[in-house]
A tleap script that builds the chain and sets N, CA, C and O, in Angstrom:
source leaprc.protein.ff14SB
mol = sequence {
  NMET LYS ILE ARG ALA HIE HIE LEU LEU CYS
  ILE ASN PHE PHE HIE GLY LEU GLY TYR ASN
  GLU LYS PHE ILE GLU ASN LEU LYS LYS ILE
  VAL GLU LYS LEU ARG LEU ASN PRO LYS LEU
  GLU VAL GLU VAL VAL GLY GLU CYS ASP ASP
  ILE CYS ALA ALA CYS PRO TYR MET VAL ASP
  GLY LEU CYS LYS ALA GLU GLU ASP SER ASP
  GLU GLU VAL LYS ARG MET ASP VAL LEU VAL
  ALA LYS ARG LEU GLY ILE ARG PHE GLY GLU
  LYS LEU GLU ALA GLU LYS ALA LEU ALA VAL
  TRP GLU LYS PHE SER PRO GLU ASP LEU LYS
  GLU ILE CYS ARG THR CYS ASP TRP VAL GLY
  GLU CYS THR LYS ILE LEU ARG GLU LYS LYS
  ARG GLU ARG PHE GLU LYS CTHR
}
set mol.1.N position { -12.930 5.252 15.189 }
set mol.1.CA position { -12.912 6.059 14.094 }
set mol.1.C position { -14.528 6.593 13.954 }
set mol.1.O position { -15.468 5.804 14.056 }
set mol.2.N position { -14.690 7.902 13.731 }
set mol.2.CA position { -15.835 8.779 13.821 }
set mol.2.C position { -15.730 8.430 11.876 }
set mol.2.O position { -14.657 8.310 11.284 }
set mol.3.N position { -17.438 8.305 11.053 }
set mol.3.CA position { -18.069 8.589 9.981 }
set mol.3.C position { -19.116 8.918 9.889 }
set mol.3.O position { -19.925 8.104 10.333 }
set mol.4.N position { -19.758 10.346 9.241 }
set mol.4.CA position { -20.698 10.293 9.280 }
set mol.4.C position { -21.770 9.626 8.998 }
set mol.4.O position { -21.550 8.525 9.502 }
set mol.5.N position { -22.892 9.591 8.465 }
set mol.5.CA position { -23.972 8.249 8.149 }
set mol.5.C position { -23.873 8.536 6.620 }
set mol.5.O position { -23.807 7.410 6.128 }
set mol.6.N position { -23.837 9.256 5.821 }
set mol.6.CA position { -23.655 9.280 4.747 }
set mol.6.C position { -22.354 8.902 4.146 }
set mol.6.O position { -22.363 8.244 3.106 }
set mol.7.N position { -21.278 9.242 4.679 }
set mol.7.CA position { -20.171 8.191 4.364 }
set mol.7.C position { -20.015 7.045 4.289 }
set mol.7.O position { -18.993 6.642 3.732 }
set mol.8.N position { -20.944 6.134 4.807 }
set mol.8.CA position { -21.002 5.309 5.122 }
set mol.8.C position { -21.466 4.676 3.765 }
set mol.8.O position { -21.198 3.480 3.645 }
set mol.9.N position { -22.081 5.247 2.783 }
set mol.9.CA position { -21.909 4.885 1.359 }
set mol.9.C position { -20.802 5.292 0.476 }
set mol.9.O position { -20.534 4.570 -0.484 }
set mol.10.N position { -20.061 6.477 0.715 }
set mol.10.CA position { -18.848 6.455 0.055 }
set mol.10.C position { -17.975 6.006 0.387 }
set mol.10.O position { -17.074 6.323 -0.391 }
set mol.11.N position { -17.405 5.000 1.626 }
set mol.11.CA position { -16.791 4.377 1.686 }
set mol.11.C position { -16.499 2.599 0.987 }
set mol.11.O position { -15.614 1.822 0.630 }
set mol.12.N position { -18.253 2.779 1.174 }
set mol.12.CA position { -18.498 1.226 0.052 }
set mol.12.C position { -18.681 1.751 -1.490 }
set mol.12.O position { -18.992 0.985 -2.402 }
set mol.13.N position { -18.483 2.953 -1.643 }
set mol.13.CA position { -18.079 2.792 -3.433 }
set mol.13.C position { -17.279 3.538 -3.719 }
set mol.13.O position { -17.312 3.961 -4.874 }
set mol.14.N position { -16.448 3.918 -2.999 }
set mol.14.CA position { -14.677 4.816 -3.164 }
set mol.14.C position { -14.075 4.185 -4.193 }
set mol.14.O position { -13.726 3.008 -4.103 }
set mol.15.N position { -13.897 4.912 -5.271 }
set mol.15.CA position { -13.030 4.471 -6.187 }
set mol.15.C position { -11.502 5.113 -6.698 }
set mol.15.O position { -10.786 4.633 -7.577 }
set mol.16.N position { -11.301 6.033 -6.082 }
set mol.16.CA position { -10.279 6.813 -6.028 }
set mol.16.C position { -10.466 8.784 -6.415 }
set mol.16.O position { -9.636 9.639 -6.722 }
set mol.17.N position { -11.881 8.822 -6.206 }
set mol.17.CA position { -12.350 10.047 -7.050 }
set mol.17.C position { -12.362 10.866 -5.488 }
set mol.17.O position { -12.523 10.256 -4.431 }
set mol.18.N position { -12.171 12.255 -5.580 }
set mol.18.CA position { -12.257 12.998 -4.494 }
set mol.18.C position { -11.551 15.045 -5.078 }
set mol.18.O position { -10.822 15.325 -6.030 }
set mol.19.N position { -12.094 15.872 -4.171 }
set mol.19.CA position { -11.937 16.897 -3.937 }
set mol.19.C position { -10.614 17.136 -4.625 }
set mol.19.O position { -10.585 17.538 -5.789 }
set mol.20.N position { -9.576 16.910 -3.964 }
set mol.20.CA position { -7.956 17.000 -4.345 }
set mol.20.C position { -7.232 15.704 -3.626 }
set mol.20.O position { -7.777 15.004 -2.773 }
set mol.21.N position { -6.042 15.542 -4.080 }
set mol.21.CA position { -5.253 14.783 -3.569 }
set mol.21.C position { -4.982 14.422 -1.810 }
set mol.21.O position { -4.793 13.268 -1.426 }
set mol.22.N position { -4.999 15.295 -1.124 }
set mol.22.CA position { -5.205 15.320 0.434 }
set mol.22.C position { -6.049 14.398 0.589 }
set mol.22.O position { -5.696 13.391 1.203 }
set mol.23.N position { -7.375 14.506 0.073 }
set mol.23.CA position { -9.238 14.259 0.570 }
set mol.23.C position { -9.123 12.794 -0.169 }
set mol.23.O position { -9.657 11.908 0.498 }
set mol.24.N position { -8.402 12.247 -1.695 }
set mol.24.CA position { -8.267 11.415 -1.977 }
set mol.24.C position { -7.409 10.056 -1.065 }
set mol.24.O position { -7.598 8.840 -1.043 }
set mol.25.N position { -6.616 10.779 -0.512 }
set mol.25.CA position { -5.230 9.864 0.247 }
set mol.25.C position { -5.913 9.471 1.380 }
set mol.25.O position { -6.147 8.276 1.559 }
set mol.26.N position { -6.318 10.441 2.289 }
set mol.26.CA position { -7.179 10.443 3.650 }
set mol.26.C position { -8.259 9.135 3.359 }
set mol.26.O position { -8.360 8.146 4.084 }
set mol.27.N position { -9.003 9.387 2.159 }
set mol.27.CA position { -9.999 8.572 2.125 }
set mol.27.C position { -9.650 7.004 2.029 }
set mol.27.O position { -10.230 6.136 2.681 }
set mol.28.N position { -8.610 6.784 1.113 }
set mol.28.CA position { -8.071 6.123 0.542 }
set mol.28.C position { -7.271 5.040 2.051 }
set mol.28.O position { -7.224 3.810 2.091 }
set mol.29.N position { -6.875 5.781 2.850 }
set mol.29.CA position { -6.352 5.185 4.116 }
set mol.29.C position { -7.218 4.766 5.243 }
set mol.29.O position { -6.992 3.949 6.135 }
set mol.30.N position { -8.525 5.688 4.952 }
set mol.30.CA position { -9.482 4.600 6.141 }
set mol.30.C position { -10.137 4.067 5.295 }
set mol.30.O position { -10.982 3.627 6.074 }
set mol.31.N position { -10.509 3.686 4.227 }
set mol.31.CA position { -11.231 2.613 3.668 }
set mol.31.C position { -10.262 1.384 3.988 }
set mol.31.O position { -10.560 0.264 4.402 }
set mol.32.N position { -8.953 1.950 3.661 }
set mol.32.CA position { -7.875 0.323 3.691 }
set mol.32.C position { -7.802 -0.376 5.152 }
set mol.32.O position { -7.657 -1.563 5.443 }
set mol.33.N position { -7.987 1.019 6.145 }
set mol.33.CA position { -8.360 0.989 7.632 }
set mol.33.C position { -9.213 -0.187 8.074 }
set mol.33.O position { -8.966 -0.963 8.997 }
set mol.34.N position { -10.184 -0.188 7.316 }
set mol.34.CA position { -11.789 -0.641 7.451 }
set mol.34.C position { -11.471 -1.804 7.071 }
set mol.34.O position { -11.792 -2.661 7.894 }
set mol.35.N position { -10.888 -2.251 6.010 }
set mol.35.CA position { -10.611 -3.591 5.651 }
set mol.35.C position { -9.639 -4.374 5.828 }
set mol.35.O position { -9.752 -5.536 5.437 }
set mol.36.N position { -8.346 -3.899 6.511 }
set mol.36.CA position { -7.952 -4.519 7.458 }
set mol.36.C position { -8.133 -4.947 8.795 }
set mol.36.O position { -7.376 -5.813 9.233 }
set mol.37.N position { -9.276 -4.333 9.711 }
set mol.37.CA position { -9.587 -4.366 10.685 }
set mol.37.C position { -10.661 -4.318 10.907 }
set mol.37.O position { -11.231 -3.407 11.508 }
set mol.38.N position { -11.348 -5.716 10.271 }
set mol.38.CA position { -13.121 -5.548 10.544 }
set mol.38.C position { -13.689 -5.710 11.555 }
set mol.38.O position { -14.841 -6.141 11.499 }
set mol.39.N position { -12.964 -5.368 13.083 }
set mol.39.CA position { -13.908 -5.029 14.163 }
set mol.39.C position { -13.516 -4.435 14.509 }
set mol.39.O position { -13.206 -4.447 15.700 }
set mol.40.N position { -13.222 -3.369 13.595 }
set mol.40.CA position { -12.662 -1.493 14.484 }
set mol.40.C position { -14.023 -1.544 14.239 }
set mol.40.O position { -14.763 -2.156 13.470 }
set mol.41.N position { -14.177 -0.419 15.444 }
set mol.41.CA position { -15.366 0.588 15.656 }
set mol.41.C position { -15.837 1.512 15.073 }
set mol.41.O position { -15.130 2.485 15.336 }
set mol.42.N position { -16.624 1.787 14.429 }
set mol.42.CA position { -16.985 2.945 13.922 }
set mol.42.C position { -17.980 3.912 14.417 }
set mol.42.O position { -19.080 3.480 14.072 }
set mol.43.N position { -18.112 5.027 15.070 }
set mol.43.CA position { -18.669 5.621 15.766 }
set mol.43.C position { -19.634 6.943 13.939 }
set mol.43.O position { -19.165 7.819 13.213 }
set mol.44.N position { -20.926 6.317 14.041 }
set mol.44.CA position { -21.803 6.775 13.254 }
set mol.44.C position { -22.709 8.597 13.473 }
set mol.44.O position { -23.685 8.828 14.185 }
set mol.45.N position { -22.201 9.255 12.887 }
set mol.45.CA position { -22.040 10.461 13.478 }
set mol.45.C position { -23.099 11.344 12.332 }
set mol.45.O position { -23.414 10.809 11.269 }
set mol.46.N position { -23.503 12.503 12.639 }
set mol.46.CA position { -24.246 13.316 12.215 }
set mol.46.C position { -23.353 14.598 11.611 }
set mol.46.O position { -23.973 15.464 10.994 }
set mol.47.N position { -22.159 14.707 11.752 }
set mol.47.CA position { -21.449 15.934 11.763 }
set mol.47.C position { -20.124 15.441 10.973 }
set mol.47.O position { -19.999 14.271 10.609 }
set mol.48.N position { -19.221 16.361 10.759 }
set mol.48.CA position { -17.958 16.243 10.369 }
set mol.48.C position { -17.280 15.109 11.344 }
set mol.48.O position { -17.252 14.939 12.563 }
set mol.49.N position { -16.620 14.251 9.932 }
set mol.49.CA position { -16.174 13.207 11.013 }
set mol.49.C position { -14.511 13.008 10.165 }
set mol.49.O position { -13.896 13.803 9.454 }
set mol.50.N position { -14.159 11.566 10.626 }
set mol.50.CA position { -12.445 11.779 10.056 }
set mol.50.C position { -12.425 11.656 8.574 }
set mol.50.O position { -11.368 11.786 7.957 }
set mol.51.N position { -13.701 11.379 7.903 }
set mol.51.CA position { -13.475 11.959 6.353 }
set mol.51.C position { -13.371 13.757 5.751 }
set mol.51.O position { -12.678 14.413 4.973 }
set mol.52.N position { -14.390 13.942 6.566 }
set mol.52.CA position { -14.420 15.528 6.324 }
set mol.52.C position { -12.963 16.420 6.586 }
set mol.52.O position { -12.790 17.419 5.887 }
set mol.53.N position { -11.929 16.042 7.597 }
set mol.53.CA position { -11.089 16.458 7.723 }
set mol.53.C position { -10.054 16.772 6.733 }
set mol.53.O position { -9.324 17.747 6.912 }
set mol.54.N position { -9.962 16.180 5.919 }
set mol.54.CA position { -9.020 16.349 4.652 }
set mol.54.C position { -9.931 16.965 3.660 }
set mol.54.O position { -9.440 17.056 2.535 }
set mol.55.N position { -11.046 17.376 3.792 }
set mol.55.CA position { -11.586 18.154 2.930 }
set mol.55.C position { -11.394 19.823 2.566 }
set mol.55.O position { -11.194 20.632 3.472 }
set mol.56.N position { -11.468 20.178 1.322 }
set mol.56.CA position { -11.106 21.443 1.596 }
set mol.56.C position { -12.241 22.249 1.500 }
set mol.56.O position { -12.220 23.409 1.086 }
set mol.57.N position { -13.340 21.580 1.919 }
set mol.57.CA position { -14.486 22.678 2.510 }
set mol.57.C position { -15.124 22.490 3.385 }
set mol.57.O position { -16.347 22.608 3.456 }
set mol.58.N position { -14.199 22.087 4.390 }
set mol.58.CA position { -14.571 22.369 5.184 }
set mol.58.C position { -13.850 23.120 6.271 }
set mol.58.O position { -12.654 23.099 6.563 }
set mol.59.N position { -15.276 24.071 7.028 }
set mol.59.CA position { -14.337 25.136 7.673 }
set mol.59.C position { -14.862 25.306 8.782 }
set mol.59.O position { -16.091 25.257 8.821 }
set mol.60.N position { -14.197 25.529 9.885 }
set mol.60.CA position { -15.374 25.178 11.025 }
set mol.60.C position { -16.569 24.283 11.660 }
set mol.60.O position { -17.660 24.480 12.196 }
set mol.61.N position { -15.454 22.800 11.165 }
set mol.61.CA position { -17.084 21.802 11.325 }
set mol.61.C position { -18.185 21.956 10.634 }
set mol.61.O position { -19.339 21.653 10.938 }
set mol.62.N position { -17.768 22.441 9.696 }
set mol.62.CA position { -18.807 22.807 8.533 }
set mol.62.C position { -18.537 22.997 7.316 }
set mol.62.O position { -17.720 23.803 6.868 }
set mol.63.N position { -19.593 21.851 6.400 }
set mol.63.CA position { -19.216 22.305 4.838 }
set mol.63.C position { -19.591 23.513 4.228 }
set mol.63.O position { -20.598 24.204 4.381 }
set mol.64.N position { -18.856 23.613 3.692 }
set mol.64.CA position { -18.866 24.806 2.963 }
set mol.64.C position { -18.562 25.095 1.396 }
set mol.64.O position { -18.299 26.225 0.986 }
set mol.65.N position { -18.636 23.806 0.462 }
set mol.65.CA position { -18.717 24.170 -0.541 }
set mol.65.C position { -19.703 24.814 -1.712 }
set mol.65.O position { -19.391 24.978 -2.891 }
set mol.66.N position { -20.660 25.056 -1.240 }
set mol.66.CA position { -21.704 25.737 -1.358 }
set mol.66.C position { -22.300 26.242 -0.058 }
set mol.66.O position { -21.992 26.042 1.117 }
set mol.67.N position { -23.485 27.135 -0.782 }
set mol.67.CA position { -24.310 28.026 0.351 }
set mol.67.C position { -25.089 27.173 1.404 }
set mol.67.O position { -25.313 27.330 2.604 }
set mol.68.N position { -25.532 25.866 0.167 }
set mol.68.CA position { -26.617 25.160 1.170 }
set mol.68.C position { -25.902 23.943 1.652 }
set mol.68.O position { -26.462 23.110 2.365 }
set mol.69.N position { -24.593 23.837 1.238 }
set mol.69.CA position { -23.885 22.198 1.638 }
set mol.69.C position { -24.090 21.739 2.790 }
set mol.69.O position { -24.433 20.563 2.906 }
set mol.70.N position { -23.922 22.586 3.941 }
set mol.70.CA position { -24.027 21.825 5.363 }
set mol.70.C position { -25.386 21.416 5.047 }
set mol.70.O position { -25.641 20.362 4.465 }
set mol.71.N position { -26.331 22.332 5.469 }
set mol.71.CA position { -27.994 21.650 4.981 }
set mol.71.C position { -28.192 19.993 4.315 }
set mol.71.O position { -28.807 18.983 4.656 }
set mol.72.N position { -27.278 20.394 3.166 }
set mol.72.CA position { -27.492 19.286 2.526 }
set mol.72.C position { -26.744 17.896 2.707 }
set mol.72.O position { -27.248 16.909 2.170 }
set mol.73.N position { -25.709 17.782 3.346 }
set mol.73.CA position { -24.978 17.013 3.795 }
set mol.73.C position { -25.723 16.335 4.762 }
set mol.73.O position { -25.881 15.114 4.783 }
set mol.74.N position { -26.180 17.138 5.564 }
set mol.74.CA position { -26.843 16.923 6.979 }
set mol.74.C position { -28.505 15.529 6.825 }
set mol.74.O position { -28.895 14.610 7.545 }
set mol.75.N position { -29.097 16.264 5.199 }
set mol.75.CA position { -30.387 15.693 4.913 }
set mol.75.C position { -29.676 14.646 4.632 }
set mol.75.O position { -30.236 13.753 5.267 }
set mol.76.N position { -28.656 14.118 3.994 }
set mol.76.CA position { -28.039 12.682 3.265 }
set mol.76.C position { -27.308 12.272 4.770 }
set mol.76.O position { -26.406 11.441 4.662 }
set mol.77.N position { -27.479 12.562 5.584 }
set mol.77.CA position { -26.805 12.034 6.903 }
set mol.77.C position { -27.984 11.212 7.849 }
set mol.77.O position { -27.907 10.243 8.605 }
set mol.78.N position { -29.327 12.269 7.335 }
set mol.78.CA position { -30.509 11.720 7.968 }
set mol.78.C position { -30.884 10.529 6.981 }
set mol.78.O position { -31.080 9.434 7.510 }
set mol.79.N position { -30.978 10.611 5.889 }
set mol.79.CA position { -31.846 9.528 5.169 }
set mol.79.C position { -30.925 8.422 5.327 }
set mol.79.O position { -31.656 7.433 5.306 }
set mol.80.N position { -29.609 7.998 5.490 }
set mol.80.CA position { -28.820 7.008 5.268 }
set mol.80.C position { -29.120 6.465 6.585 }
set mol.80.O position { -29.456 5.292 6.428 }
set mol.81.N position { -29.155 6.863 8.064 }
set mol.81.CA position { -29.066 7.000 8.904 }
set mol.81.C position { -30.421 5.803 9.036 }
set mol.81.O position { -30.345 4.583 9.183 }
set mol.82.N position { -31.642 6.693 8.918 }
set mol.82.CA position { -33.251 6.234 8.862 }
set mol.82.C position { -33.025 4.882 7.917 }
set mol.82.O position { -33.048 3.746 8.391 }
set mol.83.N position { -32.842 5.122 6.762 }
set mol.83.CA position { -32.575 4.012 5.918 }
set mol.83.C position { -31.745 2.832 6.514 }
set mol.83.O position { -31.793 2.072 5.548 }
set mol.84.N position { -31.066 2.215 7.394 }
set mol.84.CA position { -29.900 1.738 7.974 }
set mol.84.C position { -30.468 1.275 9.440 }
set mol.84.O position { -30.046 0.207 9.883 }
set mol.85.N position { -31.564 2.161 10.341 }
set mol.85.CA position { -31.932 1.973 10.786 }
set mol.85.C position { -31.326 2.108 12.996 }
set mol.85.O position { -31.571 1.638 14.107 }
set mol.86.N position { -30.435 3.139 12.234 }
set mol.86.CA position { -29.482 3.467 13.307 }
set mol.86.C position { -29.266 5.099 13.472 }
set mol.86.O position { -29.319 5.871 12.514 }
set mol.87.N position { -29.000 5.528 14.921 }
set mol.87.CA position { -29.055 6.512 15.424 }
set mol.87.C position { -27.363 7.035 15.152 }
set mol.87.O position { -26.394 6.418 14.711 }
set mol.88.N position { -27.532 8.492 15.649 }
set mol.88.CA position { -26.389 8.893 15.708 }
set mol.88.C position { -25.748 9.041 16.969 }
set mol.88.O position { -26.221 9.627 17.944 }
set mol.89.N position { -24.816 8.563 16.904 }
set mol.89.CA position { -23.531 7.706 17.948 }
set mol.89.C position { -23.695 6.256 18.421 }
set mol.89.O position { -23.098 5.718 19.353 }
set mol.90.N position { -24.763 5.640 17.473 }
set mol.90.CA position { -24.478 4.355 17.537 }
set mol.90.C position { -22.826 3.637 16.669 }
set mol.90.O position { -22.440 3.977 15.550 }
set mol.91.N position { -22.250 2.796 17.432 }
set mol.91.CA position { -21.797 2.327 16.857 }
set mol.91.C position { -21.416 0.812 15.383 }
set mol.91.O position { -22.305 -0.016 15.187 }
set mol.92.N position { -20.786 0.772 14.999 }
set mol.92.CA position { -20.631 -0.910 13.904 }
set mol.92.C position { -19.480 -1.129 13.901 }
set mol.92.O position { -18.756 -0.206 14.274 }
set mol.93.N position { -19.016 -2.074 13.598 }
set mol.93.CA position { -17.987 -2.987 13.371 }
set mol.93.C position { -17.430 -2.499 11.671 }
set mol.93.O position { -18.005 -2.766 10.615 }
set mol.94.N position { -16.714 -2.064 11.777 }
set mol.94.CA position { -15.725 -1.958 10.337 }
set mol.94.C position { -16.652 -2.610 8.783 }
set mol.94.O position { -17.133 -2.080 7.781 }
set mol.95.N position { -16.517 -4.242 9.396 }
set mol.95.CA position { -17.229 -4.956 8.177 }
set mol.95.C position { -18.504 -5.017 8.376 }
set mol.95.O position { -19.042 -5.860 7.658 }
set mol.96.N position { -19.402 -4.293 9.268 }
set mol.96.CA position { -20.442 -4.150 8.956 }
set mol.96.C position { -20.957 -3.351 8.288 }
set mol.96.O position { -21.891 -3.659 7.548 }
set mol.97.N position { -20.236 -1.476 8.422 }
set mol.97.CA position { -20.147 -0.582 7.376 }
set mol.97.C position { -19.486 -0.644 5.920 }
set mol.97.O position { -19.739 -0.014 4.893 }
set mol.98.N position { -18.522 -1.663 6.218 }
set mol.98.CA position { -18.099 -1.897 4.587 }
set mol.98.C position { -19.409 -2.739 3.526 }
set mol.98.O position { -19.320 -2.971 2.321 }
set mol.99.N position { -20.687 -3.094 4.549 }
set mol.99.CA position { -21.743 -3.993 4.274 }
set mol.99.C position { -22.754 -3.189 3.409 }
set mol.99.O position { -23.295 -3.418 2.327 }
set mol.100.N position { -22.806 -2.125 4.323 }
set mol.100.CA position { -24.388 -1.333 4.217 }
set mol.100.C position { -24.770 -1.175 2.774 }
set mol.100.O position { -25.924 -0.808 2.551 }
set mol.101.N position { -23.989 -1.393 1.794 }
set mol.101.CA position { -24.536 -1.058 0.199 }
set mol.101.C position { -25.470 -1.972 -0.224 }
set mol.101.O position { -26.241 -1.893 -1.180 }
set mol.102.N position { -25.302 -2.971 0.699 }
set mol.102.CA position { -26.296 -4.208 0.414 }
set mol.102.C position { -28.101 -3.607 0.644 }
set mol.102.O position { -29.214 -3.905 0.210 }
set mol.103.N position { -27.335 -2.358 1.840 }
set mol.103.CA position { -29.403 -1.936 1.980 }
set mol.103.C position { -29.606 -1.248 1.028 }
set mol.103.O position { -30.781 -1.525 0.789 }
set mol.104.N position { -29.251 -0.408 0.163 }
set mol.104.CA position { -29.323 0.312 -0.879 }
set mol.104.C position { -29.677 0.097 -2.516 }
set mol.104.O position { -28.949 -0.646 -3.175 }
set mol.105.N position { -30.688 0.697 -3.070 }
set mol.105.CA position { -30.879 0.522 -4.302 }
set mol.105.C position { -30.045 1.667 -5.342 }
set mol.105.O position { -29.621 2.726 -4.880 }
set mol.106.N position { -29.894 1.324 -6.668 }
set mol.106.CA position { -29.819 2.798 -7.375 }
set mol.106.C position { -30.583 3.748 -7.105 }
set mol.106.O position { -30.161 4.876 -6.852 }
set mol.107.N position { -31.585 3.489 -7.116 }
set mol.107.CA position { -32.785 4.557 -6.819 }
set mol.107.C position { -32.756 5.607 -5.391 }
set mol.107.O position { -33.122 6.779 -5.299 }
set mol.108.N position { -32.226 4.775 -4.445 }
set mol.108.CA position { -31.927 5.317 -3.530 }
set mol.108.C position { -30.445 6.475 -3.323 }
set mol.108.O position { -30.329 7.593 -2.819 }
set mol.109.N position { -29.632 5.671 -3.893 }
set mol.109.CA position { -28.745 6.800 -3.998 }
set mol.109.C position { -29.130 7.707 -4.987 }
set mol.109.O position { -28.552 8.785 -4.848 }
set mol.110.N position { -30.059 7.652 -6.139 }
set mol.110.CA position { -29.813 8.736 -6.715 }
set mol.110.C position { -31.094 9.748 -6.064 }
set mol.110.O position { -31.342 10.832 -6.592 }
set mol.111.N position { -31.843 9.259 -4.885 }
set mol.111.CA position { -32.445 10.154 -4.057 }
set mol.111.C position { -31.722 10.688 -2.981 }
set mol.111.O position { -31.939 11.882 -2.772 }
set mol.112.N position { -30.902 10.113 -2.222 }
set mol.112.CA position { -30.023 11.003 -0.914 }
set mol.112.C position { -29.003 11.173 -1.494 }
set mol.112.O position { -28.376 12.070 -0.931 }
set mol.113.N position { -28.287 10.633 -2.668 }
set mol.113.CA position { -26.862 11.453 -3.358 }
set mol.113.C position { -27.081 12.702 -4.188 }
set mol.113.O position { -26.215 13.496 -4.554 }
set mol.114.N position { -28.727 12.751 -4.486 }
set mol.114.CA position { -29.205 13.798 -5.824 }
set mol.114.C position { -28.207 15.036 -5.847 }
set mol.114.O position { -28.098 15.549 -6.960 }
set mol.115.N position { -27.581 15.517 -4.997 }
set mol.115.CA position { -26.304 16.686 -5.106 }
set mol.115.C position { -25.004 16.355 -5.344 }
set mol.115.O position { -24.219 17.192 -5.790 }
set mol.116.N position { -24.564 14.822 -5.010 }
set mol.116.CA position { -23.436 14.723 -5.289 }
set mol.116.C position { -22.535 14.441 -6.378 }
set mol.116.O position { -22.799 13.390 -6.962 }
set mol.117.N position { -21.387 15.190 -6.882 }
set mol.117.CA position { -20.721 14.794 -8.157 }
set mol.117.C position { -20.258 13.612 -8.646 }
set mol.117.O position { -19.759 13.650 -9.771 }
set mol.118.N position { -20.316 12.294 -7.921 }
set mol.118.CA position { -20.281 11.319 -7.822 }
set mol.118.C position { -21.196 10.284 -8.103 }
set mol.118.O position { -20.823 9.244 -8.645 }
set mol.119.N position { -22.422 10.501 -7.760 }
set mol.119.CA position { -24.034 10.129 -7.586 }
set mol.119.C position { -23.716 8.884 -8.771 }
set mol.119.O position { -23.635 7.702 -8.439 }
set mol.120.N position { -23.590 9.251 -9.876 }
set mol.120.CA position { -23.548 8.494 -11.341 }
set mol.120.C position { -22.221 7.251 -11.296 }
set mol.120.O position { -22.458 6.118 -11.714 }
set mol.121.N position { -21.103 7.552 -10.848 }
set mol.121.CA position { -20.627 6.404 -10.391 }
set mol.121.C position { -20.639 5.395 -9.612 }
set mol.121.O position { -20.288 4.256 -9.920 }
set mol.122.N position { -21.025 5.743 -8.609 }
set mol.122.CA position { -21.289 5.096 -7.323 }
set mol.122.C position { -22.747 4.186 -7.597 }
set mol.122.O position { -22.881 3.020 -7.226 }
set mol.123.N position { -23.910 5.065 -8.402 }
set mol.123.CA position { -25.389 4.371 -8.817 }
set mol.123.C position { -24.566 2.942 -9.462 }
set mol.123.O position { -24.788 1.824 -8.997 }
set mol.124.N position { -23.415 3.231 -10.806 }
set mol.124.CA position { -22.824 2.244 -11.717 }
set mol.124.C position { -22.303 1.055 -10.728 }
set mol.124.O position { -22.674 -0.117 -10.779 }
set mol.125.N position { -21.315 1.645 -9.773 }
set mol.125.CA position { -20.682 0.625 -9.184 }
set mol.125.C position { -21.736 -0.332 -8.319 }
set mol.125.O position { -21.592 -1.554 -8.339 }
set mol.126.N position { -22.841 0.322 -7.534 }
set mol.126.CA position { -23.737 -0.324 -6.597 }
set mol.126.C position { -24.252 -1.372 -7.924 }
set mol.126.O position { -24.093 -2.583 -7.772 }
set mol.127.N position { -24.777 -0.929 -9.020 }
set mol.127.CA position { -25.493 -1.982 -10.213 }
set mol.127.C position { -24.715 -2.895 -10.192 }
set mol.127.O position { -25.328 -3.896 -9.818 }
set mol.128.N position { -23.354 -3.185 -10.452 }
set mol.128.CA position { -22.196 -3.674 -10.643 }
set mol.128.C position { -22.475 -4.866 -9.504 }
set mol.128.O position { -22.910 -5.996 -9.729 }
set mol.129.N position { -22.012 -4.153 -7.921 }
set mol.129.CA position { -21.998 -5.006 -6.701 }
set mol.129.C position { -23.568 -5.877 -6.816 }
set mol.129.O position { -23.585 -7.105 -6.736 }
set mol.130.N position { -24.508 -5.280 -6.958 }
set mol.130.CA position { -25.425 -6.228 -7.251 }
set mol.130.C position { -25.393 -7.673 -7.912 }
set mol.130.O position { -25.331 -8.828 -7.492 }
set mol.131.N position { -25.478 -6.943 -9.359 }
set mol.131.CA position { -25.294 -8.056 -9.938 }
set mol.131.C position { -24.585 -9.593 -10.009 }
set mol.131.O position { -24.860 -10.728 -10.397 }
set mol.132.N position { -23.154 -8.620 -9.172 }
set mol.132.CA position { -22.281 -9.499 -8.992 }
set mol.132.C position { -23.021 -10.857 -7.719 }
set mol.132.O position { -22.983 -12.087 -7.692 }
set mol.133.N position { -23.636 -9.790 -6.821 }
set mol.133.CA position { -23.859 -11.242 -5.616 }
set mol.133.C position { -25.449 -11.732 -6.223 }
set mol.133.O position { -25.980 -12.516 -5.436 }
set mol.134.N position { -26.057 -11.513 -7.102 }
set mol.134.CA position { -26.998 -12.077 -7.743 }
set mol.134.C position { -26.490 -13.564 -8.936 }
set mol.134.O position { -27.176 -14.540 -9.240 }
set mol.135.N position { -25.476 -13.312 -9.250 }
set mol.135.CA position { -25.019 -14.196 -10.204 }
set mol.135.C position { -24.596 -15.049 -9.775 }
set mol.135.O position { -24.828 -16.123 -10.329 }
set mol.136.N position { -23.743 -15.022 -8.552 }
set mol.136.CA position { -23.167 -15.878 -7.047 }
set mol.136.C position { -23.951 -16.935 -6.718 }
set mol.136.O position { -23.528 -18.091 -6.678 }
set mol.137.N position { -25.446 -16.502 -6.398 }
set mol.137.CA position { -26.331 -17.208 -6.267 }
set mol.137.C position { -26.814 -18.011 -7.176 }
set mol.137.O position { -27.778 -18.730 -6.914 }
savepdb mol mol.pdb
quit
């Protein structure tokens, strides 16, 4: 499975929102597959991936949501990969991909995902996850 770097955040905070039903169903299936197969190999990429495959804005392998969208998603990919200390082409097990949220703060999301429609929702989910983790310790 190929997942672009910034989508590692998306799979960690996915809560049923998306561009359309086809996109939402695809992302739901990908997240479920990752959860059910913790050792599944995920290749981290900086280009269109298995999530983009169902996106209505993906045209010829590029994000065309807005004029500068492709450059913006690539910026996000670079920032996430840098924060995680990984290079494009590296592989992670699904269980590690589903735990990357631990390495990010709400402030990180606000910077990295500043142009995303769902940054507010994901920031809220991250705060809740961090609070739950703190309360368990």
